[in-house]
N, CA, C and O atoms as CSV, one atom per row, in Angstrom:
chain,resi,resn,atom,element,x,y,z
A,1,MET,N,N,95.545,119.998,88.138
A,1,MET,CA,C,95.604,118.974,89.229
A,1,MET,C,C,95.240,119.916,90.486
A,1,MET,O,O,95.523,121.114,90.479
A,2,VAL,N,N,94.623,119.314,91.514
A,2,VAL,CA,C,94.055,120.106,92.450
A,2,VAL,C,C,95.002,120.195,93.613
A,2,VAL,O,O,95.537,119.183,94.068
A,3,ARG,N,N,95.208,121.372,94.087
A,3,ARG,CA,C,96.069,121.512,94.914
A,3,ARG,C,C,95.990,120.776,96.357
A,3,ARG,O,O,94.875,120.638,96.861
A,4,GLY,N,N,97.064,120.330,96.992
A,4,GLY,CA,C,96.839,119.369,97.997
A,4,GLY,C,C,96.149,118.189,97.975
A,4,GLY,O,O,95.772,117.720,99.049
A,5,ARG,N,N,95.898,117.581,96.872
A,5,ARG,CA,C,95.455,116.175,96.544
A,5,ARG,C,C,96.751,115.334,96.383
A,5,ARG,O,O,97.625,115.808,95.656
A,6,PRO,N,N,96.951,114.236,96.934
A,6,PRO,CA,C,97.990,113.234,96.804
A,6,PRO,C,C,97.969,112.882,95.261
A,6,PRO,O,O,96.873,112.747,94.716
A,7,GLU,N,N,99.020,112.745,94.609
A,7,GLU,CA,C,99.450,112.211,93.518
A,7,GLU,C,C,99.650,110.789,93.469
A,7,GLU,O,O,100.312,110.218,94.336
A,8,PRO,N,N,99.038,110.093,92.363
A,8,PRO,CA,C,99.526,108.621,92.517
A,8,PRO,C,C,101.123,108.229,92.397
A,8,PRO,O,O,101.804,109.136,91.919
A,9,ASP,N,N,101.680,107.283,92.677
A,9,ASP,CA,C,103.024,106.988,92.473
A,9,ASP,C,C,103.370,106.815,90.966
A,9,ASP,O,O,102.702,106.137,90.185
A,10,PRO,N,N,104.422,107.466,90.673
A,10,PRO,CA,C,104.720,107.476,89.187
A,10,PRO,C,C,104.936,106.183,88.672
A,10,PRO,O,O,104.736,105.994,87.472
A,11,ALA,N,N,105.339,105.204,89.444
A,11,ALA,CA,C,105.478,103.940,88.931
A,11,ALA,C,C,104.294,103.197,88.402
A,11,ALA,O,O,104.316,102.526,87.370
A,12,LEU,N,N,103.204,103.373,89.222
A,12,LEU,CA,C,101.675,102.930,88.875
A,12,LEU,C,C,101.235,103.702,87.525
A,12,LEU,O,O,100.611,103.170,86.606
A,13,VAL,N,N,101.622,104.908,87.557
A,13,VAL,CA,C,101.321,105.880,86.257
A,13,VAL,C,C,101.957,105.047,85.169
A,13,VAL,O,O,101.218,104.659,84.264
A,14,ALA,N,N,103.198,104.737,85.148
A,14,ALA,CA,C,103.889,104.267,84.089
A,14,ALA,C,C,103.372,103.000,83.715
A,14,ALA,O,O,103.207,102.689,82.535
A,15,ARG,N,N,103.104,102.241,84.692
A,15,ARG,CA,C,102.668,100.799,84.334
A,15,ARG,C,C,101.332,100.717,83.513
A,15,ARG,O,O,101.306,100.088,82.456
A,16,VAL,N,N,100.407,101.251,83.924
A,16,VAL,CA,C,99.222,101.784,83.351
A,16,VAL,C,C,99.520,102.513,81.924
A,16,VAL,O,O,98.898,102.179,80.915
A,17,GLY,N,N,100.332,103.346,81.912
A,17,GLY,CA,C,100.514,104.151,80.750
A,17,GLY,C,C,101.177,103.236,79.554
A,17,GLY,O,O,100.870,103.388,78.372
A,18,ARG,N,N,102.004,102.392,79.959
A,18,ARG,CA,C,102.679,101.688,78.890
A,18,ARG,C,C,101.582,100.565,78.236
A,18,ARG,O,O,101.907,99.900,77.252
A,19,VAL,N,N,100.454,100.441,78.780
A,19,VAL,CA,C,99.385,99.661,78.142
A,19,VAL,C,C,98.487,100.777,77.254
A,19,VAL,O,O,98.256,100.701,76.048
A,20,ALA,N,N,98.101,101.699,78.064
A,20,ALA,CA,C,97.257,102.744,77.523
A,20,ALA,C,C,97.879,103.329,76.178
A,20,ALA,O,O,97.256,103.265,75.118
A,21,LEU,N,N,98.967,103.824,76.268
A,21,LEU,CA,C,99.909,104.512,75.097
A,21,LEU,C,C,100.114,103.451,73.872
A,21,LEU,O,O,100.382,103.799,72.722
A,22,ALA,N,N,99.962,102.238,74.258
A,22,ALA,CA,C,100.110,101.276,73.086
A,22,ALA,C,C,98.861,101.421,72.137
A,22,ALA,O,O,98.970,101.092,70.955
A,23,LEU,N,N,97.852,101.836,72.564
A,23,LEU,CA,C,96.587,101.794,71.683
A,23,LEU,C,C,96.583,102.904,70.664
A,23,LEU,O,O,97.228,103.939,70.831
A,24,PRO,N,N,95.890,102.680,69.675
A,24,PRO,CA,C,95.658,103.723,68.497
A,24,PRO,C,C,95.333,105.181,68.894
A,24,PRO,O,O,94.320,105.479,69.527
A,25,GLU,N,N,96.166,105.976,68.522
A,25,GLU,CA,C,95.891,107.420,68.805
A,25,GLU,C,C,95.515,107.730,70.287
A,25,GLU,O,O,94.771,108.657,70.607
A,26,ALA,N,N,96.073,106.908,71.112
A,26,ALA,CA,C,95.930,107.153,72.592
A,26,ALA,C,C,96.981,108.203,73.006
A,26,ALA,O,O,98.103,108.282,72.507
A,27,TYR,N,N,96.376,109.184,74.198
A,27,TYR,CA,C,97.517,110.219,74.534
A,27,TYR,C,C,97.388,110.304,76.129
A,27,TYR,O,O,96.378,109.795,76.614
A,28,GLU,N,N,98.114,110.771,76.799
A,28,GLU,CA,C,98.340,110.938,78.035
A,28,GLU,C,C,98.075,112.639,78.558
A,28,GLU,O,O,98.463,113.622,77.926
A,29,GLU,N,N,97.525,112.656,79.510
A,29,GLU,CA,C,97.678,114.244,80.121
A,29,GLU,C,C,97.335,114.058,81.427
A,29,GLU,O,O,96.754,113.059,81.852
A,30,ASP,N,N,97.735,115.145,82.176
A,30,ASP,CA,C,97.538,115.454,83.379
A,30,ASP,C,C,95.962,115.710,83.582
A,30,ASP,O,O,95.281,116.351,82.781
A,31,ALA,N,N,95.517,115.170,84.669
A,31,ALA,CA,C,94.071,115.330,84.768
A,31,ALA,C,C,93.880,116.297,86.282
A,31,ALA,O,O,94.877,116.627,86.924
A,32,TRP,N,N,92.528,116.661,86.701
A,32,TRP,CA,C,92.448,117.164,87.805
A,32,TRP,C,C,93.115,116.831,88.873
A,32,TRP,O,O,93.538,117.654,89.685
A,33,THR,N,N,93.259,115.621,88.956
A,33,THR,CA,C,94.072,114.814,89.999
A,33,THR,C,C,94.543,113.610,88.931
A,33,THR,O,O,93.899,113.206,87.963
A,34,GLY,N,N,95.864,113.154,89.397
A,34,GLY,CA,C,96.433,112.068,88.655
A,34,GLY,C,C,96.321,112.165,86.997
A,34,GLY,O,O,95.929,113.204,86.466
A,35,VAL,N,N,96.614,111.260,86.405
A,35,VAL,CA,C,96.722,111.160,85.119
A,35,VAL,C,C,95.720,110.427,84.403
A,35,VAL,O,O,95.084,109.514,84.930
A,36,ARG,N,N,95.550,110.822,83.148
A,36,ARG,CA,C,94.562,110.019,82.325
A,36,ARG,C,C,94.891,109.947,81.073
A,36,ARG,O,O,95.684,110.743,80.569
A,37,TRP,N,N,94.238,108.842,80.321
A,37,TRP,CA,C,94.481,108.536,79.084
A,37,TRP,C,C,93.347,108.604,78.213
A,37,TRP,O,O,92.247,108.154,78.532
A,38,ARG,N,N,93.640,109.261,76.922
A,38,ARG,CA,C,92.247,109.517,76.293
A,38,ARG,C,C,92.484,109.084,74.922
A,38,ARG,O,O,93.647,108.960,74.538
A,39,VAL,N,N,91.395,108.814,74.056
A,39,VAL,CA,C,91.362,108.638,72.796
A,39,VAL,C,C,90.164,109.627,72.259
A,39,VAL,O,O,88.989,109.689,72.621
A,40,ARG,N,N,90.936,110.435,71.193
A,40,ARG,CA,C,90.189,111.756,70.993
A,40,ARG,C,C,89.982,112.578,72.254
A,40,ARG,O,O,90.935,112.918,72.955
A,41,THR,N,N,88.726,112.890,72.531
A,41,THR,CA,C,88.454,113.682,73.631
A,41,THR,C,C,87.828,112.948,74.911
A,41,THR,O,O,87.522,113.483,75.977
A,42,ARG,N,N,87.701,111.495,74.532
A,42,ARG,CA,C,87.148,110.655,75.785
A,42,ARG,C,C,88.273,109.892,76.607
A,42,ARG,O,O,89.244,109.356,76.073
A,43,THR,N,N,88.028,109.910,77.938
A,43,THR,CA,C,88.837,109.422,78.725
A,43,THR,C,C,88.522,107.838,79.003
A,43,THR,O,O,87.459,107.547,79.551
A,44,PHE,N,N,89.448,106.818,78.623
A,44,PHE,CA,C,89.274,105.520,78.807
A,44,PHE,C,C,90.048,104.916,80.182
A,44,PHE,O,O,89.774,103.840,80.716
A,45,ALA,N,N,90.975,105.775,80.579
A,45,ALA,CA,C,91.547,105.245,81.916
A,45,ALA,C,C,92.107,106.401,82.602
A,45,ALA,O,O,92.380,107.419,81.966
A,46,HIS,N,N,92.271,106.325,83.690
A,46,HIS,CA,C,92.780,107.353,84.751
A,46,HIS,C,C,93.312,106.794,86.080
A,46,HIS,O,O,92.696,105.951,86.732
A,47,VAL,N,N,94.421,107.283,86.418
A,47,VAL,CA,C,95.087,106.641,87.744
A,47,VAL,C,C,95.027,108.077,88.784
A,47,VAL,O,O,95.504,109.190,88.561
A,48,LEU,N,N,94.412,107.684,89.740
A,48,LEU,CA,C,94.323,108.968,90.683
A,48,LEU,C,C,94.676,108.164,92.148
A,48,LEU,O,O,94.949,106.968,92.248
A,49,VAL,N,N,94.594,109.154,93.247
A,49,VAL,CA,C,94.444,108.470,94.600
A,49,VAL,C,C,93.168,108.908,95.414
A,49,VAL,O,O,92.944,110.056,95.797
A,50,LEU,N,N,92.371,107.812,95.617
A,50,LEU,CA,C,91.047,108.139,96.103
A,50,LEU,C,C,91.311,108.272,97.762
A,50,LEU,O,O,91.891,107.407,98.419
A,51,THR,N,N,90.849,109.343,98.229
A,51,THR,CA,C,91.112,109.672,99.482
A,51,THR,C,C,89.877,109.520,100.323
A,51,THR,O,O,88.776,109.843,99.878
A,52,ALA,N,N,90.043,109.019,101.566
A,52,ALA,CA,C,88.883,108.617,102.527
A,52,ALA,C,C,87.665,109.324,102.432
A,52,ALA,O,O,86.524,108.864,102.431
A,53,ASP,N,N,88.165,110.887,102.326
A,53,ASP,CA,C,87.267,111.821,102.236
A,53,ASP,C,C,86.151,111.859,100.943
A,53,ASP,O,O,85.083,112.471,100.959
A,54,ARG,N,N,86.581,111.205,100.050
A,54,ARG,CA,C,85.831,110.817,98.734
A,54,ARG,C,C,85.476,109.371,98.788
A,54,ARG,O,O,84.982,109.059,97.704
A,55,ALA,N,N,85.528,108.356,99.615
A,55,ALA,CA,C,85.247,107.211,99.660
A,55,ALA,C,C,83.948,106.876,99.423
A,55,ALA,O,O,83.647,105.899,98.737
A,56,ARG,N,N,82.966,107.772,100.049
A,56,ARG,CA,C,81.451,107.402,99.789
A,56,ARG,C,C,81.205,107.647,98.156
A,56,ARG,O,O,80.419,106.907,97.565
A,57,GLU,N,N,81.844,108.617,97.513
A,57,GLU,CA,C,81.552,108.610,96.293
A,57,GLU,C,C,81.768,107.596,95.501
A,57,GLU,O,O,81.020,107.434,94.537
A,58,TYR,N,N,82.768,106.764,95.731
A,58,TYR,CA,C,83.005,105.812,94.923
A,58,TYR,C,C,82.788,104.273,95.528
A,58,TYR,O,O,82.596,103.326,94.766
A,59,ALA,N,N,82.836,104.134,96.856
A,59,ALA,CA,C,82.671,102.941,97.405
A,59,ALA,C,C,81.151,102.856,98.174
A,59,ALA,O,O,80.693,101.784,98.567
A,60,GLY,N,N,80.478,104.096,98.317
A,60,GLY,CA,C,79.190,104.020,99.007
A,60,GLY,C,C,79.407,103.730,100.441
A,60,GLY,O,O,78.492,103.381,101.186
A,61,SER,N,N,80.714,103.891,100.835
A,61,SER,CA,C,80.883,103.725,102.390
A,61,SER,C,C,81.825,104.949,102.785
A,61,SER,O,O,82.466,105.523,101.905
A,62,PRO,N,N,81.900,105.335,104.096
A,62,PRO,CA,C,82.623,106.521,104.327
A,62,PRO,C,C,84.266,106.022,104.761
A,62,PRO,O,O,85.078,106.812,105.241
A,63,THR,N,N,84.530,104.723,104.520
A,63,THR,CA,C,85.860,104.336,104.719
A,63,THR,C,C,86.571,103.487,103.256
A,63,THR,O,O,85.912,103.028,102.322
A,64,LEU,N,N,87.587,103.465,103.355
A,64,LEU,CA,C,88.284,102.539,102.407
A,64,LEU,C,C,88.948,101.433,103.170
A,64,LEU,O,O,90.169,101.296,103.089
A,65,GLY,N,N,88.240,100.667,103.878
A,65,GLY,CA,C,88.748,99.549,104.648
A,65,GLY,C,C,89.818,99.928,105.497
A,65,GLY,O,O,90.876,99.299,105.511
A,66,GLY,N,N,89.586,101.004,106.264
A,66,GLY,CA,C,90.453,101.608,107.220
A,66,GLY,C,C,91.560,102.391,106.791
A,66,GLY,O,O,92.279,102.984,107.595
A,67,LEU,N,N,91.743,102.421,105.456
A,67,LEU,CA,C,92.944,103.131,104.786
A,67,LEU,C,C,92.684,104.685,104.512
A,67,LEU,O,O,91.573,105.038,104.114
A,68,ASP,N,N,93.746,105.651,104.733
A,68,ASP,CA,C,93.419,106.925,104.416
A,68,ASP,C,C,93.183,107.223,103.045
A,68,ASP,O,O,92.408,108.124,102.721
A,69,ALA,N,N,93.903,106.408,102.075
A,69,ALA,CA,C,94.049,106.622,100.586
A,69,ALA,C,C,94.360,105.436,99.736
A,69,ALA,O,O,95.209,104.602,100.055
A,70,VAL,N,N,93.668,105.386,98.675
A,70,VAL,CA,C,94.202,104.192,97.708
A,70,VAL,C,C,94.408,104.645,96.554
A,70,VAL,O,O,93.695,105.600,96.243
A,71,PRO,N,N,95.302,104.211,95.643
A,71,PRO,CA,C,95.432,104.429,94.298
A,71,PRO,C,C,94.623,103.584,93.496
A,71,PRO,O,O,94.591,102.366,93.672
A,72,VAL,N,N,93.922,104.212,92.561
A,72,VAL,CA,C,92.985,103.457,91.558
A,72,VAL,C,C,93.327,103.638,90.047
A,72,VAL,O,O,94.186,104.428,89.657
A,73,VAL,N,N,92.636,102.896,89.289
A,73,VAL,CA,C,92.546,103.102,88.021
A,73,VAL,C,C,90.976,103.111,87.699
A,73,VAL,O,O,90.227,102.200,88.050
A,74,THR,N,N,90.561,104.266,86.977
A,74,THR,CA,C,89.106,104.093,86.442
A,74,THR,C,C,89.113,103.559,85.142
A,74,THR,O,O,90.157,103.543,84.489
A,75,PHE,N,N,88.032,103.112,84.691
A,75,PHE,CA,C,88.017,102.599,83.339
A,75,PHE,C,C,86.479,102.411,83.213
A,75,PHE,O,O,85.678,102.607,84.127
A,76,ARG,N,N,86.172,101.995,81.922
A,76,ARG,CA,C,84.653,101.812,81.199
A,76,ARG,C,C,84.429,100.386,81.285
A,76,ARG,O,O,85.401,99.641,81.163
A,77,ALA,N,N,83.384,99.953,81.461
A,77,ALA,CA,C,82.884,98.680,81.143
A,77,ALA,C,C,81.595,98.668,80.760
A,77,ALA,O,O,80.993,99.737,80.860
A,78,ASP,N,N,80.902,97.546,80.265
A,78,ASP,CA,C,79.391,97.494,79.897
A,78,ASP,C,C,79.022,95.982,79.970
A,78,ASP,O,O,79.852,95.080,80.083
A,79,GLY,N,N,77.712,95.824,79.894
A,79,GLY,CA,C,77.150,94.408,79.840
A,79,GLY,C,C,77.575,93.720,80.894
A,79,GLY,O,O,77.843,94.295,81.949
A,80,GLU,N,N,77.692,92.386,80.739
A,80,GLU,CA,C,77.965,91.405,81.736
A,80,GLU,C,C,79.166,91.685,82.578
A,80,GLU,O,O,79.234,91.360,83.763
A,81,GLU,N,N,80.251,92.391,81.824
A,81,GLU,CA,C,81.383,92.539,82.506
A,81,GLU,C,C,81.353,93.535,83.610
A,81,GLU,O,O,82.021,93.444,84.640
A,82,LEU,N,N,80.417,94.619,83.276
A,82,LEU,CA,C,80.151,95.690,84.106
A,82,LEU,C,C,79.373,95.071,85.488
A,82,LEU,O,O,79.734,95.325,86.637
A,83,LEU,N,N,78.436,94.361,85.187
A,83,LEU,CA,C,77.464,93.787,86.229
A,83,LEU,C,C,78.472,92.844,87.218
A,83,LEU,O,O,78.344,92.872,88.442
A,84,ALA,N,N,79.296,92.165,86.668
A,84,ALA,CA,C,79.997,91.129,87.227
A,84,ALA,C,C,81.043,91.578,88.246
A,84,ALA,O,O,81.216,91.047,89.343
A,85,LEU,N,N,81.931,92.942,87.602
A,85,LEU,CA,C,82.940,93.715,88.431
A,85,LEU,C,C,82.261,94.343,89.346
A,85,LEU,O,O,82.768,94.398,90.466
A,86,GLU,N,N,81.060,94.924,89.134
A,86,GLU,CA,C,80.139,95.756,90.321
A,86,GLU,C,C,79.773,94.830,91.356
A,86,GLU,O,O,79.972,95.186,92.517
A,87,ALA,N,N,79.267,93.688,91.126
A,87,ALA,CA,C,78.921,92.732,92.090
A,87,ALA,C,C,80.190,92.372,92.906
A,87,ALA,O,O,80.017,92.271,94.120
A,88,ALA,N,N,81.284,92.189,92.483
A,88,ALA,CA,C,82.481,91.629,92.949
A,88,ALA,C,C,82.703,92.381,94.198
A,88,ALA,O,O,82.937,91.763,95.238
A,89,GLY,N,N,82.649,93.622,94.174
A,89,GLY,CA,C,82.939,94.583,95.468
A,89,GLY,C,C,84.462,94.678,95.373
A,89,GLY,O,O,85.023,94.494,94.293
A,90,TRP,N,N,85.201,94.991,96.598
A,90,TRP,CA,C,86.421,95.325,96.638
A,90,TRP,C,C,87.215,94.303,96.014
A,90,TRP,O,O,86.946,93.129,96.265
A,91,PRO,N,N,88.140,94.585,95.249
A,91,PRO,CA,C,88.840,95.947,94.808
A,91,PRO,C,C,88.271,96.747,93.967
A,91,PRO,O,O,88.775,97.838,93.699
A,92,TYR,N,N,87.007,96.275,93.362
A,92,TYR,CA,C,86.385,97.225,92.364
A,92,TYR,C,C,85.439,97.934,93.158
A,92,TYR,O,O,84.797,97.388,94.055
A,93,LEU,N,N,85.324,99.264,92.822
A,93,LEU,CA,C,84.501,100.312,93.261
A,93,LEU,C,C,83.626,100.704,92.190
A,93,LEU,O,O,84.022,100.641,91.026
A,94,LYS,N,N,82.301,101.163,92.524
A,94,LYS,CA,C,81.653,101.630,91.613
A,94,LYS,C,C,81.104,103.110,91.943
A,94,LYS,O,O,80.289,103.303,92.845
A,95,PRO,N,N,81.572,104.032,91.214
A,95,PRO,CA,C,81.081,105.446,91.564
A,95,PRO,C,C,79.699,105.710,91.134
A,95,PRO,O,O,79.492,105.424,89.955
A,96,PRO,N,N,78.763,106.155,91.752
A,96,PRO,CA,C,77.503,106.567,91.410
A,96,PRO,C,C,77.208,107.460,90.116
A,96,PRO,O,O,76.291,107.283,89.314
A,97,TRP,N,N,78.162,108.433,90.091
A,97,TRP,CA,C,78.139,109.547,89.014
A,97,TRP,C,C,78.343,109.082,87.579
A,97,TRP,O,O,78.280,110.007,86.769
A,98,ALA,N,N,78.580,107.840,87.050
A,98,ALA,CA,C,78.605,107.545,85.763
A,98,ALA,C,C,78.435,105.942,85.559
A,98,ALA,O,O,79.247,105.120,85.985
A,99,PRO,N,N,77.186,105.610,84.803
A,99,PRO,CA,C,76.841,104.162,84.957
A,99,PRO,C,C,77.721,103.290,84.240
A,99,PRO,O,O,77.493,102.082,84.294
A,100,THR,N,N,78.764,103.751,83.526
A,100,THR,CA,C,79.605,102.687,82.844
A,100,THR,C,C,81.184,102.740,83.437
A,100,THR,O,O,82.063,102.042,82.930
A,101,VAL,N,N,81.430,103.606,84.517
A,101,VAL,CA,C,82.801,103.692,84.945
A,101,VAL,C,C,82.946,102.798,86.390
A,101,VAL,O,O,82.063,102.806,87.247
A,102,LEU,N,N,83.984,102.168,86.486
A,102,LEU,CA,C,84.474,101.554,87.647
A,102,LEU,C,C,85.902,101.810,87.859
A,102,LEU,O,O,86.671,102.165,86.966
A,103,ALA,N,N,86.249,101.593,89.200
A,103,ALA,CA,C,87.556,101.887,89.621
A,103,ALA,C,C,88.281,100.613,90.337
A,103,ALA,O,O,87.698,100.086,91.284
A,104,LEU,N,N,89.245,100.227,90.005
A,104,LEU,CA,C,90.210,99.215,90.506
A,104,LEU,C,C,91.068,99.744,91.404
A,104,LEU,O,O,91.709,100.764,91.150
A,105,VAL,N,N,91.157,99.105,92.522
A,105,VAL,CA,C,92.233,99.598,93.712
A,105,VAL,C,C,93.544,98.975,93.154
A,105,VAL,O,O,93.516,97.830,92.702
A,106,LEU,N,N,94.670,99.687,93.175
A,106,LEU,CA,C,95.856,99.272,92.861
A,106,LEU,C,C,96.821,99.028,94.129
A,106,LEU,O,O,97.430,99.931,94.702
A,107,ASP,N,N,96.858,97.793,94.444
A,107,ASP,CA,C,97.681,97.476,95.476
A,107,ASP,C,C,98.603,96.287,95.289
A,107,ASP,O,O,98.838,95.906,94.142
A,108,GLU,N,N,99.200,95.605,96.444
A,108,GLU,CA,C,100.086,94.474,96.184
A,108,GLU,C,C,99.238,93.261,95.989
A,108,GLU,O,O,99.778,92.155,95.955
A,109,ARG,N,N,97.911,93.397,95.855
A,109,ARG,CA,C,97.066,92.301,95.361
A,109,ARG,C,C,96.694,92.324,94.101
A,109,ARG,O,O,96.282,91.281,93.594
A,110,THR,N,N,96.757,93.371,93.441
A,110,THR,CA,C,96.313,93.692,92.017
A,110,THR,C,C,96.803,92.710,91.094
A,110,THR,O,O,97.996,92.420,91.004
A,111,ASP,N,N,95.804,92.149,90.345
A,111,ASP,CA,C,96.176,91.317,89.127
A,111,ASP,C,C,96.682,92.029,88.053
A,111,ASP,O,O,95.875,92.667,87.377
A,112,TRP,N,N,97.936,92.050,87.741
A,112,TRP,CA,C,98.344,92.943,86.628
A,112,TRP,C,C,98.202,92.288,85.294
A,112,TRP,O,O,98.426,92.949,84.281
A,113,THR,N,N,97.838,91.006,85.220
A,113,THR,CA,C,97.351,90.592,83.905
A,113,THR,C,C,96.181,91.082,83.601
A,113,THR,O,O,95.935,91.212,82.402
A,114,GLU,N,N,95.176,91.474,84.580
A,114,GLU,CA,C,93.958,91.816,83.985
A,114,GLU,C,C,93.724,93.384,83.878
A,114,GLU,O,O,92.629,93.818,83.518
A,115,VAL,N,N,94.688,94.146,84.171
A,115,VAL,CA,C,94.687,95.582,84.159
A,115,VAL,C,C,94.582,95.947,82.501
A,115,VAL,O,O,93.721,96.672,82.001
A,116,PRO,N,N,95.744,95.218,81.739
A,116,PRO,CA,C,95.750,95.377,80.423
A,116,PRO,C,C,94.530,94.959,79.758
A,116,PRO,O,O,94.213,95.525,78.712
A,117,GLU,N,N,93.773,93.989,80.267
A,117,GLU,CA,C,92.512,93.667,79.534
A,117,GLU,C,C,91.410,94.611,79.867
A,117,GLU,O,O,90.563,94.736,78.983
A,118,LEU,N,N,91.262,95.226,80.840
A,118,LEU,CA,C,90.455,96.405,81.522
A,118,LEU,C,C,90.727,97.516,80.628
A,118,LEU,O,O,89.829,97.967,79.918
A,119,VAL,N,N,91.820,97.955,80.616
A,119,VAL,CA,C,92.248,99.213,79.898
A,119,VAL,C,C,92.097,99.063,78.443
A,119,VAL,O,O,91.907,100.086,77.785
A,120,THR,N,N,92.154,97.981,77.885
A,120,THR,CA,C,92.134,97.771,76.354
A,120,THR,C,C,90.449,97.913,76.135
A,120,THR,O,O,90.006,98.616,75.227
A,121,GLU,N,N,89.497,97.117,77.135
A,121,GLU,CA,C,88.344,97.024,76.749
A,121,GLU,C,C,87.440,98.429,76.743
A,121,GLU,O,O,86.473,98.777,76.065
A,122,SER,N,N,88.215,99.091,77.834
A,122,SER,CA,C,87.580,100.480,78.142
A,122,SER,C,C,87.973,101.393,76.861
A,122,SER,O,O,87.238,102.302,76.475
A,123,TYR,N,N,89.084,101.095,76.299
A,123,TYR,CA,C,89.421,101.979,75.028
A,123,TYR,C,C,88.414,101.459,73.929
A,123,TYR,O,O,87.822,102.294,73.245
A,124,ARG,N,N,88.212,100.196,73.746
A,124,ARG,CA,C,87.307,99.614,72.794
A,124,ARG,C,C,85.995,100.368,72.980
A,124,ARG,O,O,85.532,100.870,71.956
A,125,LEU,N,N,85.306,100.532,74.140
A,125,LEU,CA,C,83.991,101.259,74.281
A,125,LEU,C,C,84.197,102.493,73.735
A,125,LEU,O,O,83.336,102.830,72.921
A,126,LEU,N,N,85.119,103.299,73.949
A,126,LEU,CA,C,85.256,104.842,73.816
A,126,LEU,C,C,85.635,105.236,72.506
A,126,LEU,O,O,85.132,106.250,72.022
A,127,ALA,N,N,86.612,104.434,71.756
A,127,ALA,CA,C,87.374,104.758,70.573
A,127,ALA,C,C,86.370,104.600,69.356
A,127,ALA,O,O,85.480,103.750,69.340
A,128,PRO,N,N,86.598,105.466,68.390
A,128,PRO,CA,C,85.753,105.390,67.176
A,128,PRO,C,C,85.910,104.052,66.610
A,128,PRO,O,O,87.038,103.559,66.636
A,129,ALA,N,N,84.948,103.399,66.105
A,129,ALA,CA,C,84.991,101.977,65.467
A,129,ALA,C,C,86.268,101.785,64.545
A,129,ALA,O,O,86.841,100.695,64.527
A,130,LYS,N,N,86.696,102.826,63.798
A,130,LYS,CA,C,87.701,102.613,62.908
A,130,LYS,C,C,89.029,102.285,63.661
A,130,LYS,O,O,89.820,101.432,63.261
A,131,LEU,N,N,89.204,103.041,64.792
A,131,LEU,CA,C,90.284,102.580,65.950
A,131,LEU,C,C,90.123,101.317,66.502
A,131,LEU,O,O,90.987,100.451,66.369
A,132,SER,N,N,89.186,101.157,67.054
A,132,SER,CA,C,88.685,99.840,67.655
A,132,SER,C,C,89.096,98.554,66.861
A,132,SER,O,O,89.582,97.564,67.407
A,133,ARG,N,N,88.837,98.676,65.421
A,133,ARG,CA,C,89.120,97.595,64.473
A,133,ARG,C,C,90.695,97.418,64.449
A,133,ARG,O,O,91.162,96.304,64.209
A,134,LEU,N,N,91.468,98.441,64.679
A,134,LEU,CA,C,92.909,98.205,64.438
A,134,LEU,C,C,93.456,97.135,65.690
A,134,LEU,O,O,94.561,96.596,65.627
A,135,LEU,N,N,92.670,96.962,66.621
A,135,LEU,CA,C,93.172,96.106,67.776
A,135,LEU,C,C,93.053,94.667,67.225
A,135,LEU,O,O,93.384,93.709,67.922
């Protein structure tokens, strides 16, 4: 973890973790900031706090809607889902450093029925075919 970076609320980490750890061979580990879930060596979900100083990297703008920081979960998507979520804008953020990575802002408006779907689909994209077939 990076010293001085805000860490996500443990309740958010636990909520995403319950979904992620139910997937075959998934495991949790501390990341450079926040917590991530992996299958083999590939990260399929990551909960972290996005600070305003890094907003341009994620959202293409210097602000986070006037907020100093927001918790997000990053995940992978592809095809039409990727295009649709990218086009939707806030609360979906598209970092330019990875073509298939998106971030979803986790706040009081979060649709928590959608989060398990996004995390599971991200897992499917990164897990070996043998593990994906177990779902």
